[in-house]
N, C-alpha and C positions, 0 to 999 in steps of 0.2 A: 505455757499453754498456747497451742496454735491459734494464730489470728488470721482471718481471711483478709487478703489484700487484692484489690481488683486492678487489673490492667485493662481499662475500658476502650483503648484506642491504640492504633499503631501509626497515627497520622504523620509521624516524622520519619518513618521508614528506617533504613539502615544508617546508623550513626558511626562516624569515624572513631576508632579506638582512642584517638587523641582527645576525645571529648567524653570518654567513659567516666571521668571524674567530675564532670560538670552536672552534678545532681541538682544544682540550683537552677538550671535551665528548665523552662516549662516544656521544651521539646524533649528533654530527657525522659520525662514521665510518659511520653507516647512514642518513644524510640525503640529501636531493636538493635541488637548486636549483630545479628545475621538475618538477611532477608533474601534468600537464594531460591529463585524460581517461584517465589510468591510475589504478588504485587499488592499495592495498597489502594483500597477504594477511597474515593473522596470523603466518604462518611467515616473513615478510620479503620474499618475492618480490613482483613488481609485474606486473599484467595490464592490458591495455587494457580499458576498460569495454565492456560489451555495449551495443547500441543499444536504442531504444525502439520498441515496437509501437503503432501507432495504434489506440486503443480507440474513440474517437468524439468528436464535437463537444461542447463544454461546453454547459451549459444555455443560456447567453446570451453571445455573443461580446463584448458590451459590459461584462460584469460579471465581476469576478474571483471564481472559485469557491474553495471550501475543501473539501478531501478529508479525510474522517474514517473510520477503520477500524471495522468492526463484525465481531467474531469470536466466534461462539457456541462453536465448538471448532475444532480444526485442520482439520476437513473442511468446515465450513460458515462461510465467511467472505465478507464483502462490503466494498465501498468505497462510502461515502455521499458524493455530491457535493451540497454545500449551495451554493445560489446565492440570489439575492434572493427570499425567501419561497417557495422551492421546494427540494425534495430529490429526487434521482434515485439509483438503486441500480445498482451495477456488480458483476457476479459472473463469475468465470472469464474475465476479459478482455473482457467485453461488457456493454452496458447491459441491464438487465432490462426486458422488454417485456410488455405486456398480451396477452391472447389474440388471435391473428391472425385476420383476416377475408380470405376469398378474393376476389381481384380478378377481375372479369368483363370489364374493358375499360379501355384507356387511349387517349385521343384524341391525334391529332397536331395540336396547337394551341398558342396562346400566351395564357394558360398551359395546360399539359396538364391534362386532367380525368380522374380515376380513378373508375371505377364499381365498386362492390363487389356481390358476389352476395347479401349480406344486409345489413340495416342496420348501419352501422359505429359509430355512437355517438360520432363525432368532433365536435370543436368548432373553430371558427376559432382559429388560434394554436397548436393542438396540433402536436407533432412526431411524425412517424410514420417507420417503417422499412419499406422495400419490398425484397422479395427473391423470387427464384424465377420471375421473368417470362421467358418464352421468346419469341424473335423468329424471323423467317424464316431467319436463319443462326446460330442458337444464342442463348445468353444475351445480353440487351441490357445492355451495360456502362453505358449511359447512365442506367439506372434502378435496376439491381440493387445491393443492399448500400449504400444511401444513405439519409441522413436528409432528409426533406422537411418543410416547414411547410404546414399545412392552411389554406386560405382557401375562401370560397364553399361551405361545407359544407351539403349537404342530407342527406336520410335515407340515400341510397345512393351519393352522389357527393361529390367534393371536388376542389378545384383544388390544383395543386402551385405554391405561391406563388413567383413570379419565375422559373419554369422553362418555357422554350420547347421544346416537344417536336415542333414541326412538321417538323424535319429528321431526326428519329429514325426508325429502321425501324418499320414498323407493328406494333402489338401483335397477337400471334397467340393466345397462350394462357398460362395459368398465372400464378402470382404471388400473394403475400399482402401485406397491410399490417397493421402492428401499432403501436399507440401506445406511446411510451416511458412506462413507469410513472413517475408524478410524484406526490409527496406535498406538499400545501400546508403551509407552516410560517409562523410569525409573524416569523422573523428577517430583518431587512433586511441587505443585503449589507455595509453599513458596520459592522454589529455582529458579523459573523462572526469577526473576529480575536479577540474576547474571549469567544466561545462555548466553554465548557468541557464536557467529557464524561467519563463513567465508566460502565463496562458490567459487568453481572452477568448471565450466561446470555443470555436473549433480550430483556433490557431494558437500555436505555441511558438514563441520566439526563443531561439537558442543562440547564446552568445559565448564566445571564447576569444581571448585576444589573439590566438593563433589562426583564427578562421573568420571569414566574412560572416556577418550575422545572417541567420536563416530563419524562415518561417516553416514550421511543420504543421501541415493542414490535414485534417481528417474529413473524408466525404463518405466513408463506409468502414465497416469493421476491418476489411482487408484492402482499403483504398486510402493510402497516405502519400503525401508528397512533401518533399523537403527541398526548398529552393532558396537561393540567396536573395535577400531583400533588395529590390531596386528602389533606391531612395529618389523618387521623382513623383510628381503629381500623377494621380490616376487619370485625371482629366486631360485630354489632348488639346493642344492649341488649335484654333481655327486655321484653315488653309485657304488658299485661293484669294488672299487679300489683294484688292485692286482699287484704284481710284477711278472715278468717272471722268476725271480731268488730270491725266497722268502728267507728272513733271517732277522737278527737284526742289521746289520752294518749300514744301511741307513734307513731313514724314509721319506715318501713323503705324501703330501696332495694335493688336487686339488680343484679348484673352477670353476664354470661355468659362462660364460659371456653371458648375454641376447642379442640376435641379435637386438632386437628393441630398448631397452632402454639403453643398455650398462651396465646395473647393474651387479655387480659381486656378486655371491653367497657367503655364508659362506663356510669355508673349509670343505671338506669331512672328513670322518673317515680316519685315517692314514693307510698306508700299509708299511711293512718293506721289505728291499732287502738285499741280502748277500754281495753285493759290490756296488760300485759307477758306475758300467758299466752294466746297466740292463734296461729292458723295463717296462713301467707302462701301464696297460690296465684299462678300466673303462666302466661303463654303461652310455651313454650320456643322457642329459636332453633335453626334448622337447623344441624347440625354442632357443637352444643354439648350435652354430657351433664351437666356440672356447673355450678352457679351459686353465686356468693358472695352472702351476705345481710349487710347492714349496718343497724345501728340508730342512731338519732339520740340524741346525748348532748352537752350543753354546746356546742351549735353545730357538732358534728362527727358524721359518720356513722362508726361503728366496726364492725369485723367481729364477727359473732356466730356464724357457721357456714356450712356448705355444704350444698346440697340437690341431689338428682339430678333430671334431667328427668322430668316426669310425677308427681313427688311433691309433697307439701305440706310446707313448712317450718314447724315448730312451735317457737315461742319459749317457753321455760320460765323466763322472767325472767332471761335470759342477760345478763351485763354486757358491754357493747360494748368491744372492744379498740381504743381510739382511736389506737394506734400503727400500725394497719393500716386504711387508709381506701381508698375507691374511687378509681380514676383520675380526674384532672381534665383536661378537654379543653384542649388548647393547640395553636395554630398560629402559630409565630413568623414565618411567611412569607405573611401574609394579604394584603398590599397592596404597592403600589409603595414603594420605599425599604426594604422588608423582604425583597426577593427575594435569594437567595444567589447568590454568584458562582462557587462551586466545590463539589465533592462527592467523596466516595469511600466505600468500605466498609472497615470495620476493626473487629476484635474483635466480630463479630456484630451490628454496628450500621451504619446509614448516617449518615455525617457530612456536614454542610453548614457553610459558612463564608462570611464577607465579605458583608455587606449594606451598603447606603449608610449606614444608621443605625448599624450595628455592624461597621465594617471589620476589627476584630480579634477578633471573637466567633466561637466554634464552637458548633454545635448537633449533637447526636447523637440518633438515634431510640431508641425502646425496644429492648432486646435482642431480636433476631430478628424484630422487627416494624418494617419499614423506613419505613412511612408513618405510624407512630404516635409522635407527639411528646408524649404525655400524661405527666403527673407525678402524684405522690401527696403527701399531707401527713400525717406526715413521709415523706421519700423512701424508695423501695425501691431495691435494687440494680439492678433491671431497668428503672427509670424512664429517661425521656429526660434528656439531659445538656445543660447550657449552661455554657460557660466563656469567659472573655475574657482575652486575653494582657495581662499587666501589664508594660509596657515604657516606656522613656524616650521613645520616639517612637511616633506612631500610624501604623504601616505596615500597609497592607491585606494581608490573607491572599489569596494568589493561587492556591495549590495545596495539596492534601492528598495525601499519598502513604503507602500502607500497606506497611511492611516489618515488621521485628520490633518496631518502635514506629511510632506514627503520626507521620510527619514533616509539619510545618506550615511551608510556605514563604511568607514575606511579602516585600513589596517591599524590606525592609531587613534581613532575617535569616532564620535557619533555627531552628526550635524542635522539640523532641521532646515529644509528648503521650503520657503513659503512666500506669500505675497506681502508679509509684514502685518497682516491682520487676518484673523480666521475667517472673516466675512468677505475677504477679497479673493480674486482669482489671479493666479500667477500669469504674468504677461512678460514680454521681453524687457519692458521698462519697470516692472514691479516684481522683481525676484530677489529674495534675500536668503543668504546662507548664514546660519548662526550655530556655533558649537553648543552641544548639549553634554558632552563628556569626552574623556580622553582615555577610554579603555581599549577600543579597537575590536575588530571581529576577525575570526578565522574565515576559511573558505566554506564553512558549513552555513547554509542559508538560514536567516532568521525565521522564527516561527511566530505566527500571530495567534494569540489566545485571547479572545474577547477584545478588549481595547488596549492590550499590551503586547509586547514582543519579547521573545526569548532569543538570546544569541550566545554563541560560543566565542570566548576571547581568543586572541591570536595564538596563545600557547596550546589551545585545545583542551585545557585542563580546568577551565572554570566556565560556569554558565551563569549569565546574568539576565535579569528581566529589565524592561524599559517601559515606562508608562508615563502619560502626561500628568503632571502635577499642577493643578490650577492655581494653587497658592503661590508656587514658585514660578509659574508660567514657563515651565521647562520640562523636558523629558528626563525623568530620573528613574533609577532602579537600584537593585542590590544583588549581591552574589547569592543565588538560590541553591548553590551546591556546597556552601561552606560547612554544613554539618556532616557532609559525606565526602570530605576531601580525599579520604583514602581510596575512593573509587577511581581517582584520576592520577594516582601516583604511578609513574612509569608508563602511562598510556594516555592517549588523547582521543577525544571524540572526533570521528571521521565523517560520520553521517548521522542524520536523525530524521524522524518522522513523527507527526502528531496525530495520534488516534483520539479524536475528540469524543466520540461516542463509543461506549457509554461511560468510560471511567476517566477521561481526560488525562491520558498517559502519553508522554513523549518517550519514544523508543530510540535509544542512542546506540550506535555502533562504535565500540571502542577499538583502538588500533590492534589489540591483541585478539579480536574476534569475540569478546564478551559483549553481550547485549545488556544495556542498562535500561531500567524503567524509571521514569520520573513522573509521578502523579502530581499534577500542578493545577491548583484551583486558587488563583490569587485572591479572589474575594472572600474565601474562607480560610486563608492563611494555611493552605495545605501544600507542603513541599516535601515529598516523600520519595526517596531513592530506593531502588531494589536492583539486585543482580540476577541475570538469567544466563544459564549456560546450556549448551547442547553438545552432542557428540560431534563436534566440528567447530568451525569458526564462522560467525556471521560477518558478511562483507558489505552488504548493502541492504537498505530498508526503504520502503515507501508506503504511504497510507492513502487509501481512496475510500470513498463512501460506497458501500454495497448494501442496498436495501436499507435497513433501519440502523445500521451501525457502521463504524469505520473499520475496514479490513486492513490488516498489516501484512505486507508481502516482504519476504526476506530472500536474499541471495546467500546461500550457505555453502561453504567449502567443507566437504567430508572426505573420508577415506573408505573405499569399498574395494574389497579384494586386493588390498595393497596399492590401489591406484587413487590418485587425487581426482575427485569429481566435484562438480559444482551444480547445485540444484536451486531452483526457485521454489519456495514453499510459502504457504499462507497460514498465518496464525488463525486457528479456528475460533469461531465465536465462543465466548465463555458462557453463553446462555445455553446450558445443557437442559433443554426443556422438551417435553412431549405434551402437546395439548395445553401449553402454558404452565405446566407443573414440572418441577425439577425431577429428572429421571436419570438414574445411573446408566441406563441403557444408551442414553444419548451422549455420554461423556466421551471426550476425546483428549486424552492425557498422554499421548506419545508424540514423538517428533518424526517428521518425514513419513507420516503414516498414510495408510490406505485403508478404506473401509468398504466392505461389501454389505449392502443392506437388502435383504430379501423380504422385509416386512411390507405388507400391503398398506397403502395409504389412501385407497379409494373406498369410502364407506358403502358404495353401491356394489362392490365386488365381495361376495361372501363365500365361505365354505361351511358345509354342515357335515357332521360325522354321525353316522348311525350304525347300529349293530346289535346283535343279541346279547353281547357282554362287553364290558369296558375294562377288563383287567389287562395287565401287561401280557402281550402275546396273542390277544384276541383279534379275530378278523373283523374289520369294519369297512364301511363304504364311505367314500368322500364325494360330496356333490357340490358343484360350483354353481353360483347364480350371479348373473351380471357379467360374466366373463367365461372364457374357455381356456383354462391354463394347462390342460393336459394334452399329451401326445404319445406316440408309440415309444418315445424315449423316456417316458416318466417312470417306469419301474426302477426302483432303487432310490428315487427321490424321497428325501425326508421332509415332512411337513409338520409345522408346529401350529397348534391352535391355542388361543389364549383368551381368557375372560378375567380381567383384573389380575390377581395373583395366581389364579387357577390356570394351569396349562397342561397340555399333553403333547406328545410327539408320536408320529406314525411314519412307517416306511411303505411307500407304494409298492404293491406286489403285482398288480395287473392293470392294464389299460383297457377301459371299456369304451369310452368316447371322450371327446374334448372337454366334457363337463363332468365325467364320472370315472372314478378309479376304485380299485380294491386296495386295501392296505392292512398292515398289521401294527397294532399298538406297541410302541417301544416302552411305554410306561402306562400305569393305570390312569384312566381319564377321569378327572373330577366331574361331579354332576353338572357343574356350571358350563361344561363344554360338550355335553352329550345332547345329541338331537336338537341342536339349535344353530341357526345360521349366524356365523361370526364374521365380522369384518377384520378382526384382529388375528391375522394368520401370517405365516411366513413360509416361503420355500427355503428350507434350511440346507446348510452345507457344513462339512467338517474340514474343509480346506479353504484357504484364501490365496488367490493367485494375483498376479500383477505386481509383485514385489521385486521385480528385476533390479530396481535401483538400490536395493538393500541386499543383493545376493551375497551369501556367506556371512551376513551379520546376524547376531542374536537379537530377537525382537520381543517386546512385551505385547501381550495379546489380551484383549477384552472381548468376550463373546456374550451377547445379550446381557451385559451388565455384570458378568462374572469373570474374575481374573483367571486366566489360563496359565499353565506352565510356560516359561520362555521357550522359544523354538528358534532354530536356525533356518534361514531362508535357503532353500535348495531349488534350483530351476525356477526361481521366481515365486515359490509357493511355500506356505507353512500349513501344518495340519494341527487340528485340535482334537482332544479326546472325545468330545460329544458335539454333534451337529448343532448349529445355532443359526438364527435368522439374520443377525447383525454381527459381523466380525470385524474388529479393528486391530491392526498390527502396526508397530512402528518402533522407533528407538526409544528406550526408557530414559527417564531422568528423575533425579531425586530433588525434592523440595524441602528445604530446611528453614525454619523460623526459630530464632533464638532471642530470648529476652535479654535486656541489660541486667546488671546486678540490681537486685531488688532494693527499693528505697521507700521508706514510709516516714521519713523525718518531718519536722525536727523532733527529737534529736536524730542525727543521721544514723543509719544502720551500716554505713560503710566501715569496713575493717572488723566487723563483728561476725562471729560464726553464725551460720544460718542452716536451717533444715526445712525442706518441704516434703511432707509425707503424702499429701493429697492435693489434687488439682481438679478444679472444675473448668472444663473447656466449654464455652458457649459458642456453638457452631451453627452453621446454616448450610443445608444440602451437602453434607459431609459424610465421607466413609474412608476408612483405611488408615487413620492416623496412629502414630505412636508418640509417646512423650516421656521425657526423663531429664535428669540433670546434664547428660552429655550423650554422645552417639553410642557409647559402649553400654549404657544402662537405660535402654528405652523399654517402655511398657506399652504394648498394643492396647488400643481402645477397643473393648468388646462391644460390638454393635448389633449383631444378629439377634432378633427377638422373636417375633411371631410370624415371620415369613413362611409361606407354604413351601413344601418340598419342590425343588426344581426352580424356584423363583430366586432371583438374586437378592442379596442383602440390600435393603432400601437405604437411601440417603437419609441422614438424621439431621433434624433441626431442633435445637434446644440445648440443654446442659448435659455434658458427658462427665461423670465423676470417675477419676482415675487415681488409684493408689500407685505412687511412684517410689523409686529407690530412696530410702529415708536417710542417706548419708549426710553428714555435716560438711559444709564447705563455706568459703568466705563470700561467695557471690550470690548464691541462691538462684542462679539462672535456670531456665527451663528451655529445653530444645524440643520443638515439635517437628516431626518428620513425616513426610508423605513419600513412601517408597514404592507405591503401587500406581498403576495407571488409572487413578480414581481422583475425583475432585474433592476439594476441601475449602471451606471458608471459616475463619475464626473471627468472631466479633468481640470476644473478650476472653481473658485468662484470669482465673481466680485461684491463686495458690493459697494454701493454708500454711502460714509461715511461723516457724519457731526461731527465736533469736537467742543466741548465747552471749557470753561475754567476749 
């Protein structure tokens, strides 16, 4: 007799085949055999991943880019794309552009020539963005919202490299062109994998052992500077030092103390006095009120007093305090071989580590003065610090991470740098380095999650966490990928990024271009791995906060028209909502996609439809209130009006004025949309343009929540059978979720014949699933119920009961597949299981 067996969670994610016999493990009961293009929520459910939105072409299709996050605060965030000796900036899903220039003409020629109304300042090889051009029948899809390369540039003209415009509609008016903001950098593409970064406010420090350390500073969206760090005090030494009684018996120097930072300058040039009872005058430094005076004794300048700006210091035969001396200039990073490989901020100092000459050495700036590496003799607590790890092996320092201690990750171990007590502050005389483990780290930066860290071991094939254990008084951790070791066989993690909100997922780039998802919530013992594939290879990822969740950006290598291309894309938010409610029309389940949305979003802008009859083919009038959407070009425009699930569509036949048109109904109009002002309306289309980046590719299409037949992109465009207000198109992908062999012991069910005839899928906001014992025997879940004609099938939440292929097998596994561009979330699977001998 069939017995129901519930699989209430998938919180262990995809488990290695080597563990498929470990039914004794608690993680087995919540594990999966396959988790492909599904991700695991921290609460244990699984959802199909969202698709990606096309952001733009990478700097150079021949060169692998690296994406780096730049986050000033939660509202001002950027993605920096580093390519060969260039950097571009992405903000809110688009590349940052320079000031646009108006276009005054585009020729129909090969290549096309653009003329601008004013000098454009472009040079050959520049990339430009063109938009807003108007042709004789509306926007010219061939030129709008595309990147072009400039050749043959003159003062007010340039050619579109490789673009034949001779068959395009003639340019009539409008349009602007803007250059992609690009910053020159010294970093070669081959060196980008070892480029390390750390950020504080609007300044990011970039380090690489082959380049002098640099600060990248932002002062505007398109205003960035990259300069080598000058390791010297920001405060200038006083000048014009002189004695009121010149001579050679005594010698004095003076330093300036910055009013704001408290930084002390280097010593001034010395001045001599005839005796020890004399005055010292000087020229003050802007921003400095007080000055320290030092007198020479036995080869050392010692402190004798402080003087205020505008005053004369009078020496009354004061004995110098040689335990307090002026700062001594020091720059440990002055030349090749001395350039640091990593940096961070900790305990009020900027720390650097790992030079070619000192692979195990750390340097820290003066306290609160991040570019000042000066020291004193004897040392002061605020002086710069130098420490070298004393260990059995010489393992280079690869990363520094600031938590409640400074964690030092080397190629062979993990160390804690601290003052010897958690309540103390690190000083030159109070710095201790203590080993915490001997695993080592790769060149993938550690990730902070809560009060713990994740890091990739030197092989690139293991991931460990590290957290402070109060009982052991040490930083300890474990291998968090041990259950999914098959995901790292023959491939390494090359990059990763942590998408904290909403699902706490670490996205990992594998060396073969596969994207791994790792749902990590240490406090709830959630460690769940998943695999994610796309039609191409992922090469770089980074995550930044955008509004209320973390956005993941990807650099992807694809093939289009037989050519290798590289695109930057953004993983779309998985919150497919309209008005706070799950809505299939808001779904985005295609990759490298583009969406055109003609639905009104302003409640004050309404359309009302009136007429003597409301059957298909009847003539009606459309009246706008709160806006003026119509023009002489409106005839032929299709318009959709909607009230809940009730909707109708009409085609404009005649223009009356900017607020009124005549139209013919394409379908019968329900009562709910008759003679009522509606804010839920759309200017509909039966084509989607702007798909040049997928030219020649077959794409999946979702139009107003309904799946359309696949179409091939031709001239940057696809067509759909019926006009829709919101059209999405992009590369399709399949999502597979497969259970492990079913187990309900003791006694164990392993090795016994099993049959599942019926399954209950407990789902949330789901549509389009199929389920069966394997990919060849899938049964579609029937979902459409009471939806009105013309309305899409709604997303389902609750239990879906499915009769599946009832064949006997030894595992009893179930495969759930999403093959459509639709969302799905499974919170439990309940098979009715029969067991034989």
